[in-house]
NUNU-21093 format. One line per 4 residues: their letters; for each residue x, z negated, y negated of C-alpha. Coordinates in nm, 2 decimals. Layout:
REM NUNU-21093
A = X Z Y  ...
This chain:
REM NUNU-21093
MYAV = -0.63 -3.97 0.72  -0.78 -3.84 0.39  -0.94 -3.54 0.26  -1.00 -3.37 -0.08
IKSG = -1.34 -3.23 -0.14  -1.51 -3.01 -0.39  -1.86 -3.14 -0.54  -2.00 -3.08 -0.87
GKQY = -1.73 -2.83 -0.98  -1.46 -3.15 -0.95  -1.22 -3.26 -0.68  -1.21 -3.63 -0.46
RVSP = -0.96 -3.74 -0.27  -1.19 -3.95 0.01  -1.10 -4.11 0.33  -1.33 -4.31 0.56
GDEV = -1.51 -4.61 0.47  -1.42 -4.54 0.08  -1.74 -4.56 -0.20  -1.71 -4.22 -0.42
ILER = -1.95 -4.16 -0.75  -2.03 -3.80 -0.77  -2.24 -3.63 -1.00  -2.60 -3.64 -0.91
LLQP = -2.70 -3.50 -0.53  -3.07 -3.41 -0.44  -3.03 -3.61 -0.11  -3.22 -3.90 -0.12
EGEK = -3.09 -4.28 -0.04  -2.99 -4.32 0.29  -2.99 -3.96 0.38  -2.66 -3.83 0.51
VEFE = -2.48 -3.59 0.35  -2.23 -3.29 0.48  -1.95 -3.17 0.24  -1.84 -2.86 0.37
EVLL = -1.60 -2.74 0.13  -1.31 -2.94 0.20  -0.98 -2.83 0.03  -0.70 -3.00 0.19
VNRD = -0.68 -3.26 0.53  -0.42 -3.50 0.58  -0.45 -3.56 0.93  -0.18 -3.83 1.06
GEIM = 0.08 -3.68 0.82  0.01 -3.33 0.91  -0.13 -3.15 0.61  -0.40 -2.90 0.69
VSQK = -0.51 -2.65 0.39  -0.73 -2.34 0.32  -0.82 -2.13 0.66  -0.69 -2.39 0.90
LRGV = -0.98 -2.60 0.77  -1.27 -2.38 0.92  -1.56 -2.60 1.08  -1.39 -2.96 0.92
KVVG = -1.67 -3.16 0.74  -1.66 -3.49 0.57  -1.99 -3.68 0.65  -2.14 -3.94 0.42
TVLE = -2.40 -4.16 0.32  -2.62 -4.16 -0.03  -2.63 -4.50 -0.11  -2.79 -4.51 -0.44
QFKG = -2.91 -4.23 -0.73  -2.82 -4.44 -1.06  -2.72 -4.34 -1.44  -2.37 -4.40 -1.61
EKIE = -2.32 -4.53 -1.91  -2.48 -4.38 -2.23  -2.20 -4.16 -2.41  -2.30 -4.12 -2.80
VFKY = -2.22 -3.78 -2.89  -2.16 -3.81 -3.31  -2.17 -3.44 -3.51  -2.12 -3.46 -3.88
KPKK = -2.00 -3.23 -4.18  -1.79 -3.40 -4.44  -1.94 -3.41 -4.80  -2.23 -3.20 -4.70
RYRR = -2.43 -3.49 -4.58  -2.48 -3.36 -4.26  -2.46 -3.63 -3.98  -2.61 -3.59 -3.62
KHGH = -2.60 -3.84 -3.36  -2.72 -3.76 -2.97  -2.67 -3.99 -2.66  -2.67 -3.88 -2.33
RQLL = -2.66 -4.05 -1.96  -2.52 -3.87 -1.69  -2.68 -3.89 -1.33  -2.49 -3.99 -1.07
TRVR = -2.47 -4.06 -0.67  -2.29 -4.33 -0.46  -2.19 -4.23 -0.14  -2.02 -4.43 0.13
IEEI = -1.76 -4.17 0.33  -1.84 -4.21 0.71  -1.63 -3.96 0.87  -1.43 -3.67 0.84
EFPE = -1.53 -3.44 1.12  -1.32 -3.19 1.31  -1.40 -2.87 1.52  -1.37 -2.92 1.89
KEKI = -1.04 -2.91 2.03  -1.15 -2.58 2.25  -1.23 -2.43 1.92  -0.89 -2.49 1.75
KKSK = -0.72 -2.35 2.09  -0.93 -2.07 2.07  -0.84 -2.00 1.69  -0.46 -2.03 1.78
EKEE = -0.45 -1.80 2.05  -0.62 -1.54 1.81  -0.37 -1.62 1.56  -0.10 -1.57 1.80
KKTK = -0.27 -1.24 1.89  -0.31 -1.13 1.57  0.07 -1.15 1.48  0.16 -0.96 1.77
AGKK = -0.12 -0.70 1.80  -0.14 -0.72 1.41  0.22 -0.56 1.38  0.16 -0.28 1.65
EVKK = -0.16 -0.18 1.45  0.00 -0.21 1.13  0.29 0.04 1.25  0.02 0.25 1.37
ERKK = -0.18 0.30 1.05  0.13 0.38 0.84  0.21 0.61 1.11  -0.15 0.78 1.06
EEVK = -0.08 0.70 0.68  0.23 0.93 0.71  0.11 1.23 0.91  -0.20 1.23 0.67
EGRK = 0.04 1.26 0.38  0.23 1.51 0.59  -0.07 1.74 0.60  -0.16 1.72 0.25
GKEK = 0.21 1.78 0.15  0.18 2.15 0.38  -0.15 2.20 0.17  0.03 2.15 -0.13
AEKR = 0.30 2.37 -0.06  0.06 2.64 0.11  -0.14 2.66 -0.25  0.20 2.72 -0.43
KKEG = 0.27 3.00 -0.19  -0.10 3.12 -0.30  0.00 3.14 -0.65  0.36 3.28 -0.55
KSEE = 0.57 2.98 -0.60  0.76 2.93 -0.36  0.93 2.55 -0.29  1.27 2.71 -0.35
NYSK = 1.15 2.81 -0.67  0.95 2.49 -0.74  1.26 2.27 -0.67  1.48 2.54 -0.92
QSKE = 1.25 2.50 -1.20  1.26 2.10 -1.15  1.60 2.06 -1.13  1.69 2.31 -1.45
GKER = 1.43 2.10 -1.63  1.64 1.80 -1.57  1.94 1.97 -1.65  1.82 2.07 -1.98
EQEE = 1.69 1.72 -2.05  2.05 1.57 -2.00  2.18 1.81 -2.22  1.97 1.81 -2.50
T = 2.01 1.42 -2.47
């Protein structure tokens, strides 16, 4: 079993018992750390991604805070006598992954039942919404027709004008 977590803008593949070096975390040594941003979990061959991972946490213990190797940054511009040398040591944290926690089975069952209800009831709701939209559009269409009648343009004249315009365009080409 393993998980992919996100920490410090980077992704790490971890499993229980692993020691991982992450960018600095604020927790002191010996304290528990919970990573709630879990991107993927492989649980006995079953891969779970995104929405199914609600409530999944990766728990670890901070082992030590330390600095990484020194990196030298050297800038220069040729033929201009411009040289700058800087050093940098990244602050890092070593974490031992203790376990991958899943929400209670009852919660998982409830979420599955809700998903089933959403799929069955959701389709009905979508159909109802579409019908409401069609009714609204139909009302708008009637309102437009009434405006045309007030202006002296009937629907027949309007459709004739559009047909004549299309015929003229075809003749010109």
